[in-house]
C-alpha positions in Angstrom: 218.4 -45.2 -147.6 222.1 -45.2 -148.3 221.6 -45.4 -152.0 220.8 -41.7 -151.9 224.3 -40.9 -150.7 226.6 -39.5 -153.4 230.3 -40.4 -153.7 232.7 -37.6 -153.2 236.4 -37.2 -154.2 238.9 -38.4 -151.7 241.5 -36.3 -150.0 243.9 -35.0 -152.6 247.0 -35.5 -150.5 246.0 -38.9 -149.2 245.2 -39.9 -152.8 248.8 -39.3 -153.7 249.8 -42.1 -151.4 247.9 -44.7 -153.4 249.0 -43.2 -156.8 252.6 -43.3 -155.6 252.4 -46.9 -154.3 250.9 -48.0 -157.7 253.6 -46.3 -159.7 256.2 -48.8 -161.2 258.8 -46.2 -162.0 262.0 -47.3 -160.1 263.1 -43.7 -159.7 259.7 -42.4 -158.3 259.9 -39.7 -155.6 257.3 -38.9 -153.0 257.2 -35.1 -152.2 253.5 -35.1 -151.3 252.7 -36.6 -148.0 253.5 -34.3 -145.1 255.6 -36.5 -142.8 259.3 -36.2 -141.9 261.6 -38.7 -143.7 265.2 -39.6 -143.1 267.9 -40.1 -145.7 266.5 -43.6 -146.4 263.0 -42.4 -147.0 261.6 -43.7 -143.7 259.7 -41.9 -141.0 261.7 -43.2 -138.0 260.7 -43.6 -134.4 262.8 -41.2 -132.4 265.3 -42.7 -130.0 263.9 -40.8 -127.0 260.4 -42.0 -128.0 261.5 -45.6 -128.1 263.1 -45.4 -124.7 260.0 -43.7 -123.2 257.7 -46.3 -124.7 259.9 -49.1 -123.3 259.5 -47.6 -119.8 255.7 -47.2 -120.3 255.3 -50.9 -121.2 257.2 -51.9 -118.0 255.6 -49.4 -115.6 252.0 -48.8 -116.9 249.5 -50.1 -114.4 246.1 -48.9 -115.9 244.3 -48.1 -119.1 241.6 -46.1 -117.4 240.2 -42.8 -118.8 242.3 -39.7 -118.4 239.5 -37.1 -118.4 238.3 -34.6 -121.0 241.3 -32.3 -120.4 243.7 -35.3 -120.6 246.5 -36.1 -118.2 247.2 -33.0 -116.0 250.9 -33.7 -116.3 250.6 -33.2 -120.1 249.6 -29.6 -119.7 252.4 -29.1 -117.2 255.1 -30.1 -119.7 253.5 -28.7 -122.9 252.6 -25.2 -121.6 256.2 -24.3 -120.8 257.4 -25.8 -124.1 255.0 -23.6 -126.0 254.9 -20.4 -123.8 258.3 -20.5 -122.3 259.5 -21.7 -118.9 259.5 -18.1 -117.5 256.3 -17.1 -119.2 254.4 -14.3 -117.4 251.2 -15.9 -118.7 251.9 -19.1 -116.8 253.0 -17.2 -113.7 249.6 -15.4 -113.7 247.7 -18.7 -114.3 246.1 -17.4 -117.4 246.6 -20.5 -119.6 244.6 -23.7 -119.8 245.7 -26.9 -121.6 243.4 -29.5 -123.0 245.0 -32.6 -124.4 243.6 -33.4 -127.9 243.8 -36.0 -130.6 246.6 -34.3 -132.6 246.9 -30.8 -133.7 243.9 -31.4 -136.0 241.8 -32.4 -133.0 242.9 -29.3 -131.2 241.9 -27.2 -134.2 238.4 -28.8 -134.2 238.1 -28.1 -130.5 239.0 -24.5 -131.2 236.5 -24.3 -134.0 233.7 -25.7 -131.9 234.7 -23.5 -129.0 234.4 -20.4 -131.2 231.1 -21.6 -132.7 229.5 -22.2 -129.2 231.0 -19.4 -127.2 231.7 -16.6 -129.7 228.7 -16.7 -131.9 228.8 -14.3 -134.8 232.6 -14.2 -134.8 234.1 -15.0 -138.2 237.5 -16.5 -138.9 240.2 -15.2 -141.3 242.6 -17.6 -142.9 245.7 -17.0 -145.0 245.7 -17.5 -148.8 246.9 -20.2 -149.1 246.5 -22.2 -145.9 246.5 -25.8 -144.9 243.5 -27.2 -146.8 242.0 -29.0 -143.8 241.6 -25.6 -142.1 238.7 -25.0 -144.5 236.9 -28.2 -143.7 237.4 -27.9 -140.0 235.8 -24.4 -139.7 233.1 -25.1 -142.2 232.1 -28.3 -140.3 231.9 -26.2 -137.1 229.7 -23.6 -138.8 232.2 -20.8 -138.4 232.1 -18.3 -141.4 235.5 -17.9 -142.9 237.3 -15.2 -144.9 240.8 -14.9 -146.3 243.7 -12.5 -146.1 246.6 -12.5 -148.6 249.8 -14.3 -147.8 251.6 -15.2 -151.0 251.5 -13.0 -154.1 251.3 -13.9 -157.8 255.1 -14.1 -157.9 255.2 -16.7 -155.2 256.6 -14.4 -152.6 255.4 -13.5 -149.1 252.9 -10.7 -149.4 253.2 -9.1 -146.0 252.0 -5.7 -147.1 248.8 -7.3 -148.5 248.4 -9.4 -145.4 248.7 -6.4 -143.0 246.4 -4.2 -145.1 243.7 -6.8 -144.9 244.2 -7.5 -141.2 243.6 -3.7 -140.7 240.1 -4.1 -142.2 238.9 -7.1 -140.2 235.8 -6.4 -138.0 236.6 -5.9 -134.4 236.4 -9.2 -132.4 236.8 -11.6 -135.4 239.3 -14.4 -135.2 242.5 -14.5 -137.2 244.3 -17.8 -137.7 248.1 -17.4 -137.9 250.8 -20.0 -138.6 253.4 -19.8 -135.8 256.2 -21.1 -138.0 256.9 -23.4 -141.0 253.8 -22.1 -142.8 251.9 -25.0 -144.3 251.8 -25.1 -147.4 254.2 -22.3 -148.3 257.2 -22.4 -146.0 257.2 -18.6 -145.9 257.5 -17.4 -142.3 257.1 -13.9 -140.7 260.2 -12.2 -139.3 260.2 -10.9 -135.7 259.7 -7.4 -137.0 256.7 -8.5 -139.0 255.3 -10.3 -135.9 255.6 -7.1 -134.0 253.5 -5.3 -136.7 250.9 -8.1 -136.6 250.6 -7.7 -132.8 249.9 -3.9 -133.3 247.1 -4.6 -135.7 245.6 -7.4 -133.5 245.6 -5.0 -130.5 244.2 -2.1 -132.5 241.4 -4.1 -134.1 240.8 -6.2 -130.9 241.1 -9.4 -132.9 241.3 -12.9 -131.3 244.5 -14.6 -132.5 244.3 -18.4 -133.1 247.8 -19.6 -133.6 248.4 -22.9 -135.3 251.7 -24.2 -133.8 252.1 -27.5 -135.6 255.9 -27.5 -136.3 257.7 -26.2 -133.2 261.4 -27.0 -133.6 261.3 -27.5 -137.3 262.1 -23.9 -138.3 264.9 -22.4 -136.4 264.6 -24.0 -133.0 262.2 -24.8 -130.2 262.6 -21.3 -128.6 263.1 -19.4 -131.8 260.0 -20.8 -133.5 257.8 -19.7 -130.5 258.5 -16.0 -130.9 255.2 -15.0 -132.5 253.2 -17.3 -130.1 254.8 -15.9 -127.0 254.6 -12.3 -128.3 250.9 -12.5 -128.8 250.2 -14.5 -125.7 251.9 -12.0 -123.5 250.4 -8.9 -125.0 246.7 -9.6 -125.6 244.0 -10.5 -123.2 242.7 -13.6 -125.0 244.3 -16.0 -127.4 243.9 -19.6 -128.7 246.9 -21.8 -129.5 246.8 -25.3 -131.1 250.0 -27.3 -130.5 251.0 -30.6 -132.2 253.4 -33.2 -131.0 253.1 -35.2 -134.2 256.1 -33.7 -136.0 258.6 -32.7 -133.3 258.2 -36.0 -131.4 257.5 -38.1 -134.6 254.4 -39.7 -133.1 252.0 -39.0 -136.0 249.8 -42.1 -135.5 249.5 -41.5 -131.7 247.4 -38.3 -132.3 248.8 -36.1 -129.6 248.1 -32.4 -129.5 247.0 -29.6 -127.2 244.4 -26.8 -127.2 245.7 -23.9 -125.2 243.3 -21.1 -124.2 244.6 -17.9 -122.8 242.3 -15.5 -120.9 242.9 -12.1 -119.3 243.1 -13.4 -115.7 242.9 -16.7 -113.7 239.2 -16.4 -113.0 238.4 -16.0 -116.7 240.7 -18.8 -117.6 238.7 -21.1 -115.3 235.5 -20.1 -117.1 236.9 -20.9 -120.6 238.5 -24.0 -119.3 235.2 -25.3 -118.2 233.8 -24.7 -121.7 236.8 -26.5 -123.3 236.0 -29.6 -121.2 232.4 -29.6 -122.5 233.6 -29.1 -126.1 236.0 -32.1 -125.7 233.4 -34.2 -124.0 230.9 -33.7 -126.9 233.6 -34.5 -129.5 235.4 -37.6 -128.3 235.0 -37.6 -124.5 238.6 -38.5 -123.6 241.8 -38.1 -125.7 244.1 -41.0 -126.5 246.6 -41.4 -123.7 249.7 -43.2 -125.1 251.3 -40.3 -127.1 250.7 -37.9 -124.2 252.4 -40.3 -121.8 255.4 -40.5 -124.1 255.7 -36.7 -124.3 255.4 -36.5 -120.5 258.1 -39.1 -119.9 260.5 -37.4 -122.3 260.0 -33.8 -121.1 260.1 -34.8 -117.4 263.4 -36.6 -117.7 266.5 -34.5 -118.3 268.4 -37.3 -120.1 265.5 -38.1 -122.4 264.7 -34.5 -123.0 268.3 -33.9 -124.1 268.3 -36.9 -126.4 265.0 -35.7 -127.9 266.2 -32.1 -128.5 269.4 -33.4 -130.1 267.5 -35.6 -132.5 265.0 -32.8 -133.3 268.0 -30.6 -134.1 269.3 -33.3 -136.5 266.0 -33.4 -138.3 265.7 -29.7 -138.6 269.3 -29.3 -139.9 268.8 -32.1 -142.4 265.7 -30.3 -143.8 267.4 -26.9 -144.0 270.4 -28.5 -145.6 268.2 -30.2 -148.2 266.8 -26.8 -149.1 270.2 -25.5 -149.8 271.2 -28.6 -151.7 268.1 -28.4 -153.9 268.9 -24.9 -155.0 272.5 -26.0 -155.6 271.3 -28.9 -157.7 269.5 -26.5 -160.0 272.6 -24.4 -160.7 273.7 -26.4 -163.7 270.3 -25.6 -165.3 270.5 -21.9 -164.6 267.6 -22.1 -162.2 269.3 -21.5 -158.9 268.4 -17.8 -158.7 264.8 -18.5 -159.7 264.4 -21.0 -156.9 266.7 -19.4 -154.3 263.7 -18.6 -152.1 263.4 -22.3 -151.2 266.6 -22.1 -149.2 265.1 -19.2 -147.2 261.8 -21.0 -146.4 261.4 -23.0 -143.2 259.8 -26.3 -142.3 259.1 -29.4 -144.3 257.0 -27.7 -147.0 257.8 -25.4 -149.9 255.6 -23.5 -152.2 257.7 -24.2 -155.3 255.9 -21.9 -157.7 255.3 -24.8 -160.1 252.0 -24.7 -162.0 249.5 -27.6 -161.8 250.4 -28.5 -165.3 254.1 -28.7 -164.5 253.2 -30.8 -161.4 251.2 -33.1 -163.6 254.2 -33.6 -166.0 256.5 -34.3 -163.1 254.1 -37.1 -162.0 253.3 -38.5 -165.4 256.8 -38.3 -167.0 259.1 -38.7 -164.0 257.2 -40.3 -161.2 257.7 -37.3 -159.0 254.7 -36.7 -156.8 253.7 -33.4 -155.1 250.4 -31.5 -154.4 249.0 -29.8 -157.6 249.3 -26.4 -155.9 253.1 -26.9 -156.2 253.6 -27.7 -152.5 256.5 -30.1 -152.0 257.6 -31.9 -148.9 261.3 -31.1 -148.7 261.9 -34.0 -146.4 261.3 -36.2 -149.5 264.5 -35.0 -151.0 267.7 -37.1 -150.6 271.3 -37.0 -151.8 270.4 -39.8 -154.2 267.3 -38.3 -155.7 268.1 -34.6 -155.9 270.0 -34.8 -159.2 267.0 -36.6 -160.8 264.5 -34.2 -159.3 266.4 -31.2 -160.3 266.8 -32.4 -163.9 263.0 -33.2 -164.1 262.1 -29.8 -162.7 264.4 -28.1 -165.2 262.7 -30.1 -168.0 259.2 -29.0 -167.1 260.1 -25.4 -166.3 261.9 -24.9 -169.5 259.2 -26.6 -171.5 
């Protein structure tokens, strides 16, 4: 029976890991895989996380199930982090939190929730978007469409985005990146978020906000502007939050599906459906990562330590963006790539063509996604001169 099953290509980004590991070039540089790296090229365990885990080992007394919605304490600490401690949405009991296996798991819950409860509603994704968005909504059977986000000159196309949003059928779902847009790094300004809200309200669209990088753009509070604006000014919204990046707990798969309804009674209705959706997917989410997040956010000392380290990570990435542009100055390319210093988050749409990306890999051992998306956290003081010279070589032919 299995002999009829065809082989399919592997994930392009994960395939870069194997190719990079097999490369014998001593100067090779990995700008592909989407994880934070420190100055030594490692993805460290945050200090606050280590302390919280040590406490858990000492104090944990059970490994029992935590329920389809997860640990209730998880929602109590994540909802204020996402929506704000003084959120009117929380004060009105309009928000429900369902702990999920990572931000990806939360997205799959959102997709299945839409497919089951909002039949006939299509979803609109930015062009480009995180590639896994496509597979998640296809697998759930939700029809997808696209709106422009980056133009042919590799710049944010907000006019094109807004024009298309104004044509979306009433009641459809629009997926928006809260901050640190993956893969481009181009984010909306506060004024642009205000205009998006106006269109969402006028077209009666359902916003689904992917909030995977809170704290990696301009700050925990600053990055939440669009999320909170929409949550407080529409009747219904979906938010998918990830703790993978801002707590550095990638392998613990810790995320949250947040559903916002127009009132508390409606929230309880949608919350009941979210539990069924989770139950049919994986029954119960993994507990460890959520327990770490709870311990950190409930403890003032650990919370302060975590926020300090997150600030260090964010400032390092933003500094590397500026350093990269500076490293291109000797080659006369600093103005051409100046936009990279203005982007936010770990990723940058560099504007390099697939052919140029191939040359970087084959001739210099520099790995990035063929779309030209680079993980800025892969830069370092040591490799930037090498990377800049290589990019100048392929850009100038």
